[in-house]
C-alpha atoms as a printed R data frame, in Angstrom:
    type eleno elety resid chain resno      x       y       z
1   ATOM     1    CA   MET     A     1 28.299  -6.809 116.420
2   ATOM     2    CA   VAL     A     2 25.260  -9.010 116.893
3   ATOM     3    CA   LYS     A     3 23.468 -10.949 119.608
4   ATOM     4    CA   PRO     A     4 21.670 -14.301 119.797
5   ATOM     5    CA   LEU     A     5 18.003 -14.077 118.837
6   ATOM     6    CA   ILE     A     6 15.649 -17.041 119.093
7   ATOM     7    CA   ALA     A     7 12.501 -16.836 116.961
8   ATOM     8    CA   PRO     A     8 10.127 -19.784 117.398
9   ATOM     9    CA   SER     A     9  7.967 -20.361 114.323
10  ATOM    10    CA   ILE     A    10  4.323 -20.297 115.300
11  ATOM    11    CA   LEU     A    11  3.609 -22.492 112.275
12  ATOM    12    CA   ALA     A    12  4.371 -25.368 114.667
13  ATOM    13    CA   GLY     A    13  1.986 -24.046 117.298
14  ATOM    14    CA   ASP     A    14 -1.711 -24.651 117.903
15  ATOM    15    CA   PHE     A    15 -3.585 -22.435 115.432
16  ATOM    16    CA   SER     A    16 -6.766 -22.615 117.527
17  ATOM    17    CA   ARG     A    17 -5.042 -20.529 120.225
18  ATOM    18    CA   LEU     A    18 -2.303 -18.522 118.552
19  ATOM    19    CA   GLY     A    19 -2.327 -15.739 121.126
20  ATOM    20    CA   GLU     A    20 -1.709 -18.179 123.968
21  ATOM    21    CA   GLU     A    21  0.998 -19.930 121.973
22  ATOM    22    CA   ALA     A    22  2.807 -16.651 121.297
23  ATOM    23    CA   HIS     A    23  2.665 -15.682 124.965
24  ATOM    24    CA   ARG     A    24  3.883 -19.161 125.918
25  ATOM    25    CA   VAL     A    25  7.107 -18.890 123.922
26  ATOM    26    CA   PHE     A    26  7.701 -15.253 124.803
27  ATOM    27    CA   ASN     A    27  7.348 -16.179 128.474
28  ATOM    28    CA   ALA     A    28  9.793 -19.033 127.859
29  ATOM    29    CA   GLY     A    29 12.405 -16.539 126.700
30  ATOM    30    CA   ALA     A    30 11.861 -16.172 122.951
31  ATOM    31    CA   ASP     A    31 13.156 -12.915 121.492
32  ATOM    32    CA   TRP     A    32 10.845 -12.917 118.481
33  ATOM    33    CA   VAL     A    33  7.925 -14.899 117.140
34  ATOM    34    CA   HIS     A    34  8.394 -15.992 113.538
35  ATOM    35    CA   LEU     A    35  5.258 -15.795 111.381
36  ATOM    36    CA   ASP     A    36  5.243 -17.834 108.175
37  ATOM    37    CA   ILE     A    37  2.989 -16.212 105.573
38  ATOM    38    CA   MET     A    38  2.390 -18.469 102.557
39  ATOM    39    CA   ASP     A    39  0.145 -17.696  99.606
40  ATOM    40    CA   GLY     A    40 -0.262 -21.077  97.891
41  ATOM    41    CA   HIS     A    41  1.493 -19.658  94.817
42  ATOM    42    CA   PHE     A    42  5.124 -18.903  95.654
43  ATOM    43    CA   VAL     A    43  5.001 -22.019  97.834
44  ATOM    44    CA   PRO     A    44  2.431 -24.847  97.671
45  ATOM    45    CA   ASN     A    45  0.849 -24.123 101.035
46  ATOM    46    CA   ILE     A    46 -1.437 -21.472 102.548
47  ATOM    47    CA   THR     A    47 -1.101 -20.298 106.132
48  ATOM    48    CA   MET     A    48 -2.097 -16.858 107.410
49  ATOM    49    CA   GLY     A    49 -2.528 -13.309 106.203
50  ATOM    50    CA   PRO     A    50 -2.963  -9.768 107.553
51  ATOM    51    CA   PRO     A    51 -6.244 -10.432 109.446
52  ATOM    52    CA   VAL     A    52 -4.653 -13.248 111.452
53  ATOM    53    CA   ILE     A    53 -1.536 -11.186 112.158
54  ATOM    54    CA   ALA     A    54 -3.722  -8.248 113.265
55  ATOM    55    CA   SER     A    55 -5.661 -10.551 115.610
56  ATOM    56    CA   LEU     A    56 -2.441 -11.933 117.011
57  ATOM    57    CA   ARG     A    57 -1.117  -8.409 117.553
58  ATOM    58    CA   ARG     A    58 -4.235  -7.551 119.546
59  ATOM    59    CA   ALA     A    59 -3.582 -10.625 121.684
60  ATOM    60    CA   VAL     A    60  0.107  -9.698 122.051
61  ATOM    61    CA   PRO     A    61  0.179  -5.886 122.034
62  ATOM    62    CA   LYS     A    62  3.384  -3.912 121.720
63  ATOM    63    CA   ASP     A    63  4.957  -2.393 124.806
64  ATOM    64    CA   SER     A    64  5.769   1.225 123.939
65  ATOM    65    CA   ARG     A    65  8.410   1.281 126.681
66  ATOM    66    CA   LYS     A    66 10.185  -1.728 125.165
67  ATOM    67    CA   PRO     A    67  9.783  -1.584 121.369
68  ATOM    68    CA   GLU     A    68 11.923  -4.694 120.829
69  ATOM    69    CA   LYS     A    69  9.585  -6.785 122.995
70  ATOM    70    CA   TYR     A    70  6.872  -8.944 121.407
71  ATOM    71    CA   TYR     A    71  8.609  -8.708 118.048
72  ATOM    72    CA   PHE     A    72  6.775 -10.169 115.024
73  ATOM    73    CA   ASP     A    73  9.197 -11.467 112.391
74  ATOM    74    CA   CYS     A    74  7.135 -12.009 109.221
75  ATOM    75    CA   HIS     A    75  8.550 -14.388 106.625
76  ATOM    76    CA   MET     A    76  6.722 -13.604 103.392
77  ATOM    77    CA   MET     A    77  6.690 -16.697 101.199
78  ATOM    78    CA   VAL     A    78  4.529 -14.936  98.619
79  ATOM    79    CA   SER     A    79  4.533 -13.883  95.008
80  ATOM    80    CA   ASN     A    80  4.489 -10.126  94.398
81  ATOM    81    CA   PRO     A    81  5.693  -9.250  97.916
82  ATOM    82    CA   GLU     A    82  5.309  -5.555  97.135
83  ATOM    83    CA   GLN     A    83  1.510  -5.752  97.381
84  ATOM    84    CA   TRP     A    84  1.601  -7.004 100.979
85  ATOM    85    CA   VAL     A    85  3.926  -4.450 102.556
86  ATOM    86    CA   GLU     A    86  1.251  -1.956 103.608
87  ATOM    87    CA   PRO     A    87 -1.292  -4.554 104.867
88  ATOM    88    CA   ILE     A    88  1.357  -6.421 106.861
89  ATOM    89    CA   ALA     A    89  2.653  -3.176 108.383
90  ATOM    90    CA   LYS     A    90 -0.877  -2.153 109.376
91  ATOM    91    CA   ALA     A    91 -1.435  -5.599 110.903
92  ATOM    92    CA   GLY     A    92  1.403  -4.951 113.353
93  ATOM    93    CA   ALA     A    93  4.502  -6.645 111.952
94  ATOM    94    CA   ASP     A    94  7.949  -5.517 113.025
95  ATOM    95    CA   GLN     A    95 10.037  -7.069 110.260
96  ATOM    96    CA   TYR     A    96  9.184  -8.034 106.688
97  ATOM    97    CA   THR     A    97 11.305 -10.762 105.093
98  ATOM    98    CA   PHE     A    98 10.755 -11.134 101.351
99  ATOM    99    CA   HIS     A    99 12.239 -13.746  99.063
100 ATOM   100    CA   TYR     A   100 14.852 -12.617  96.576
101 ATOM   101    CA   GLU     A   101 13.321 -15.018  94.059
102 ATOM   102    CA   ALA     A   102  9.899 -13.304  94.286
103 ATOM   103    CA   THR     A   103 10.822  -9.795  93.134
104 ATOM   104    CA   LYS     A   104 12.575  -8.127  90.228
105 ATOM   105    CA   GLU     A   105 13.403  -4.961  92.170
106 ATOM   106    CA   PRO     A   106 14.703  -5.976  95.600
107 ATOM   107    CA   LEU     A   107 16.275  -2.643  96.479
108 ATOM   108    CA   LYS     A   108 13.082  -0.772  95.665
109 ATOM   109    CA   LEU     A   109 11.183  -3.244  97.840
110 ATOM   110    CA   ILE     A   110 13.592  -2.757 100.735
111 ATOM   111    CA   LYS     A   111 12.983   0.986 100.596
112 ATOM   112    CA   LEU     A   112  9.224   0.430 100.518
113 ATOM   113    CA   ILE     A   113  9.384  -1.838 103.569
114 ATOM   114    CA   LYS     A   114 11.435   0.655 105.556
115 ATOM   115    CA   SER     A   115  9.183   3.534 104.582
116 ATOM   116    CA   SER     A   116  6.288   1.570 106.096
117 ATOM   117    CA   GLY     A   117  8.044   1.510 109.464
118 ATOM   118    CA   MET     A   118  9.178  -2.125 109.395
119 ATOM   119    CA   LYS     A   119 12.664  -3.571 109.270
120 ATOM   120    CA   ALA     A   120 13.631  -5.190 105.969
121 ATOM   121    CA   ALA     A   121 15.090  -8.633 105.430
122 ATOM   122    CA   CYS     A   122 15.722 -10.799 102.386
123 ATOM   123    CA   ALA     A   123 15.642 -14.592 102.157
124 ATOM   124    CA   VAL     A   124 17.213 -16.997  99.695
125 ATOM   125    CA   LYS     A   125 15.964 -20.499  98.908
126 ATOM   126    CA   PRO     A   126 18.402 -23.439  98.973
127 ATOM   127    CA   GLY     A   127 18.927 -23.310  95.216
128 ATOM   128    CA   THR     A   128 19.769 -19.590  95.115
129 ATOM   129    CA   PRO     A   129 23.436 -18.552  95.419
130 ATOM   130    CA   VAL     A   130 24.143 -16.403  98.442
131 ATOM   131    CA   ASP     A   131 26.061 -13.772  96.489
132 ATOM   132    CA   VAL     A   132 22.790 -12.292  95.215
133 ATOM   133    CA   LEU     A   133 22.504 -10.787  98.706
134 ATOM   134    CA   PHE     A   134 25.853  -9.024  98.615
135 ATOM   135    CA   PRO     A   135 24.682  -5.886  96.746
136 ATOM   136    CA   LEU     A   136 21.711  -5.610  99.129
137 ATOM   137    CA   ALA     A   137 23.384  -6.325 102.458
138 ATOM   138    CA   GLU     A   138 24.194  -2.739 103.400
139 ATOM   139    CA   TYR     A   139 20.485  -1.867 103.104
140 ATOM   140    CA   LEU     A   140 19.161  -4.917 104.946
141 ATOM   141    CA   ASP     A   141 18.434  -5.407 108.621
142 ATOM   142    CA   MET     A   142 18.717  -9.179 108.213
143 ATOM   143    CA   ALA     A   143 19.527 -11.901 105.688
144 ATOM   144    CA   LEU     A   144 17.765 -15.273 105.857
145 ATOM   145    CA   VAL     A   145 19.385 -18.448 104.599
146 ATOM   146    CA   MET     A   146 16.739 -21.144 104.176
147 ATOM   147    CA   THR     A   147 17.898 -24.512 105.479
148 ATOM   148    CA   VAL     A   148 14.869 -26.303 104.019
149 ATOM   149    CA   GLU     A   149 12.751 -25.715 100.940
150 ATOM   150    CA   PRO     A   150 10.187 -23.084 101.945
151 ATOM   151    CA   GLY     A   151  6.560 -24.049 102.223
152 ATOM   152    CA   PHE     A   152  6.197 -26.635 104.981
153 ATOM   153    CA   GLY     A   153  7.335 -27.086 108.572
154 ATOM   154    CA   GLY     A   154  9.020 -30.155 109.999
155 ATOM   155    CA   GLN     A   155 11.566 -30.675 107.209
156 ATOM   156    CA   LYS     A   156 15.111 -31.969 107.622
157 ATOM   157    CA   PHE     A   157 17.884 -29.421 108.148
158 ATOM   158    CA   MET     A   158 20.152 -28.969 105.103
159 ATOM   159    CA   ALA     A   159 23.687 -28.723 106.484
160 ATOM   160    CA   ASP     A   160 25.059 -27.989 103.024
161 ATOM   161    CA   MET     A   161 23.569 -24.481 103.292
162 ATOM   162    CA   MET     A   162 26.082 -23.523 105.987
163 ATOM   163    CA   PRO     A   163 28.738 -22.227 103.558
164 ATOM   164    CA   LYS     A   164 26.209 -19.528 102.620
165 ATOM   165    CA   VAL     A   165 25.992 -18.471 106.251
166 ATOM   166    CA   GLU     A   166 29.782 -18.525 106.579
167 ATOM   167    CA   ALA     A   167 30.178 -16.352 103.473
168 ATOM   168    CA   LEU     A   168 27.695 -13.791 104.758
169 ATOM   169    CA   ARG     A   169 29.275 -13.672 108.210
170 ATOM   170    CA   ARG     A   170 32.769 -13.159 106.794
171 ATOM   171    CA   LYS     A   171 31.636 -10.219 104.690
172 ATOM   172    CA   TYR     A   172 29.093  -8.718 107.084
173 ATOM   173    CA   PRO     A   173 30.080  -9.277 110.732
174 ATOM   174    CA   ASN     A   174 27.402  -6.859 111.988
175 ATOM   175    CA   LEU     A   175 24.471  -8.227 110.005
176 ATOM   176    CA   ASN     A   176 21.697 -10.302 111.551
177 ATOM   177    CA   ILE     A   177 21.881 -13.666 109.784
178 ATOM   178    CA   GLN     A   178 18.907 -15.956 110.221
179 ATOM   179    CA   VAL     A   179 18.564 -19.662 109.499
180 ATOM   180    CA   ASP     A   180 15.164 -21.294 109.119
181 ATOM   181    CA   GLY     A   181 14.310 -24.974 108.807
182 ATOM   182    CA   GLY     A   182 15.000 -28.051 110.874
183 ATOM   183    CA   LEU     A   183 16.760 -26.263 113.753
184 ATOM   184    CA   GLY     A   184 16.924 -28.034 117.087
185 ATOM   185    CA   ASP     A   185 19.343 -29.551 119.562
186 ATOM   186    CA   LYS     A   186 20.909 -31.837 116.929
187 ATOM   187    CA   THR     A   187 21.468 -29.140 114.297
188 ATOM   188    CA   ILE     A   188 22.070 -25.910 116.195
189 ATOM   189    CA   ASN     A   189 25.830 -26.465 116.438
190 ATOM   190    CA   ALA     A   190 26.298 -26.401 112.664
191 ATOM   191    CA   ALA     A   191 24.289 -23.192 112.321
192 ATOM   192    CA   ALA     A   192 25.955 -21.477 115.275
193 ATOM   193    CA   GLU     A   193 29.462 -22.450 114.153
194 ATOM   194    CA   ALA     A   194 28.741 -21.050 110.679
195 ATOM   195    CA   GLY     A   195 27.881 -17.693 112.237
196 ATOM   196    CA   ALA     A   196 24.080 -17.570 112.306
197 ATOM   197    CA   ASN     A   197 22.753 -15.467 115.179
198 ATOM   198    CA   VAL     A   198 18.980 -15.551 114.524
199 ATOM   199    CA   ILE     A   199 17.507 -19.019 114.927
200 ATOM   200    CA   VAL     A   200 14.037 -19.976 113.704
201 ATOM   201    CA   ALA     A   201 12.874 -23.120 115.467
202 ATOM   202    CA   GLY     A   202  9.360 -24.469 115.114
203 ATOM   203    CA   THR     A   203  8.756 -28.068 116.059
204 ATOM   204    CA   SER     A   204 11.774 -28.244 118.364
205 ATOM   205    CA   VAL     A   205 10.394 -25.432 120.551
206 ATOM   206    CA   PHE     A   206  6.627 -25.820 120.317
207 ATOM   207    CA   LYS     A   207  6.690 -29.592 120.731
208 ATOM   208    CA   ALA     A   208  9.418 -29.648 123.393
209 ATOM   209    CA   GLU     A   209  8.697 -30.923 126.873
210 ATOM   210    CA   SER     A   210 10.094 -27.580 128.035
211 ATOM   211    CA   ALA     A   211 10.080 -24.693 125.553
212 ATOM   212    CA   LYS     A   212 12.268 -22.685 127.929
213 ATOM   213    CA   GLU     A   213 14.951 -25.371 128.084
214 ATOM   214    CA   MET     A   214 15.059 -25.630 124.289
215 ATOM   215    CA   ILE     A   215 15.205 -21.865 123.817
216 ATOM   216    CA   ASP     A   216 17.954 -21.611 126.453
217 ATOM   217    CA   LEU     A   217 19.939 -24.367 124.726
218 ATOM   218    CA   LEU     A   218 19.673 -22.711 121.308
219 ATOM   219    CA   ARG     A   219 20.648 -19.315 122.694
220 ATOM   220    CA   ASP     A   220 23.603 -20.718 124.625
221 ATOM   221    CA   ARG     A   221 25.049 -22.453 121.555
222 ATOM   222    CA   VAL     A   222 24.756 -19.261 119.513
223 ATOM   223    CA   PHE     A   223 26.150 -17.116 122.329
224 ATOM   224    CA   GLN     A   224 29.222 -19.318 122.736
225 ATOM   225    CA   ASN     A   225 30.035 -19.246 119.035
226 ATOM   226    CA   LEU     A   226 29.522 -15.488 118.712
227 ATOM   227    CA   LYS     A   227 31.770 -15.021 121.733
228 ATOM   228    CA   GLU     A   228 34.499 -17.185 120.179
229 ATOM   229    CA   LYS     A   229 34.286 -15.114 116.983
230 ATOM   230    CA   ASN     A   230 34.317 -11.792 118.895
231 ATOM   231    CA   LEU     A   231 30.984 -10.862 117.360
232 ATOM   232    CA   LEU     A   232 28.879 -10.351 120.467
233 ATOM   233    CA   ASP     A   233 26.930  -7.098 120.751
């Protein structure tokens, strides 16, 4: 069983005041903050690295009484993801999402991530078949189906990725399934109906007139669909 989780992507926020932006969406009801780490090699863009994440963690410290609060969901769009596990863990990440396409030994990487104290997730790009995740699913805390090509924010949602989400949900009803790219009020229904329960939303949340209203809308759509499918935690 799973629950709705809304993870605004801080890539769409104001990088001159990341701490304030993180607090803003957490106060608006976000469950996680999604951190897009890009290396300029696996994807043609460069964003942030461990020093920025560490600074953000100091601005948004963990609450030992509520370990699930102020959750940093790190999406590693990097080559050689193995080399970044320890630095990202030390910087204060809660979850480490690597790309299947970036490693030759995904299971070994999953074990490394978990041994560092983080949760492990695996992402697939639009051109990668979803069945590559099937042998890994029992070891994963989350699977991420990209609904845009990774590397830039503000892209158009790819509805033709939803059969991947449906396939994962049929096989793994208790797995967190995340979608990332182009999610907002016009596209959330397709993702929720397919069975996604973790929603990454950048522009639609950070640029909304009311971040709380957008987060509430996204969560409600996911909640209703999980309820209809008898999947609610």
